[in-house]
C-alpha positions in Angstrom: 7.6 8.3 -0.6 6.9 8.7 2.6 3.3 6.6 2.9 5.3 3.9 0.7 7.8 4.0 3.3 5.4 3.4 5.9 4.0 0.4 4.4 6.9 -1.0 3.6 8.0 -0.8 7.2 4.7 -2.7 8.3 5.5 -5.5 6.2 9.3 -5.4 7.1 8.3 -6.4 10.8 5.5 -8.8 9.8 7.7 -11.0 7.5 11.0 -12.1 9.7 12.7 -12.6 6.3 12.8 -9.0 5.3 15.5 -8.2 6.8 16.1 -4.6 5.8 14.6 -2.2 4.2 16.0 1.4 2.4 16.0 3.6 -0.6 14.7 7.5 -1.1 11.3 8.9 -2.3 9.2 6.5 -4.2 12.7 4.5 -5.3 12.7 2.0 -2.6 13.3 -1.5 -1.6 13.6 -4.5 -0.1 15.5 -7.1 1.2 15.4 -10.5 1.7 17.1 -13.2 3.8 15.4 -15.8 0.8 15.7 -15.3 -2.6 13.3 -13.0 -4.0 12.5 -14.0 -7.6 10.1 -16.6 -6.2 7.8 -13.2 -4.4 8.4 -11.3 -7.6 6.9 -14.4 -9.6 3.8 -15.4 -7.5 3.9 -11.6 -7.3 3.6 -10.5 -11.1 1.8 -14.1 -11.8 -1.3 -14.4 -9.4 -1.6 -10.9 -8.3 -0.8 -9.3 -11.3 1.7 -6.7 -9.5 4.9 -5.9 -11.6 8.0 -6.1 -9.2 11.5 -6.1 -10.2 14.7 -7.1 -8.6 17.6 -5.4 -7.8 20.6 -8.6 -6.9 19.2 -12.1 -6.0 17.3 -11.0 -2.5 16.2 -7.8 -3.2 12.8 -6.5 -4.4 12.5 -3.2 -5.6 9.8 -0.5 -5.9 9.0 2.0 -8.6 6.3 3.0 -8.9 4.8 6.0 -11.0 5.8 9.4 -10.0 2.0 10.3 -9.8 0.3 7.4 -7.2 -2.2 7.9 -4.8 -2.4 6.3 -1.6 -4.9 4.0 -2.7 -2.8 2.9 -5.3 0.0 2.1 -2.7 -2.3 0.1 -0.3 -3.1 -1.8 -3.0 -0.2 -2.9 -3.9 0.7 -3.6 -0.5 -2.3 -6.3 -0.3 -0.7 -7.4 -3.5 2.5 -8.1 -2.1 1.3 -9.3 1.2 -0.7 -12.3 -0.4 2.4 -13.0 -2.8 4.8 -13.6 0.8 2.3 -15.0 2.5 1.8 -17.2 -0.1 5.3 -17.7 -0.5 7.0 -17.5 2.9 4.7 -19.9 4.6 4.8 -22.4 2.0 
């Protein structure tokens, strides 16, 4: 969970649209100043990354309980690409 926290904090710093990061362990979320739906849809359709929302503007992460750092890195790369596509459009 700590490694995931660090990586999501990096995304928070990189994107002004990310207004908050919260959660515990592997159950974490990013609160956005924009609707999360477009990012979730882009992540799924273009990056093959399954994410869920928790309300209109929160992207929630619920990874498997057994996850490697390389898996977190891959998730962050895909999420970053999806966020870049949506938020820079």
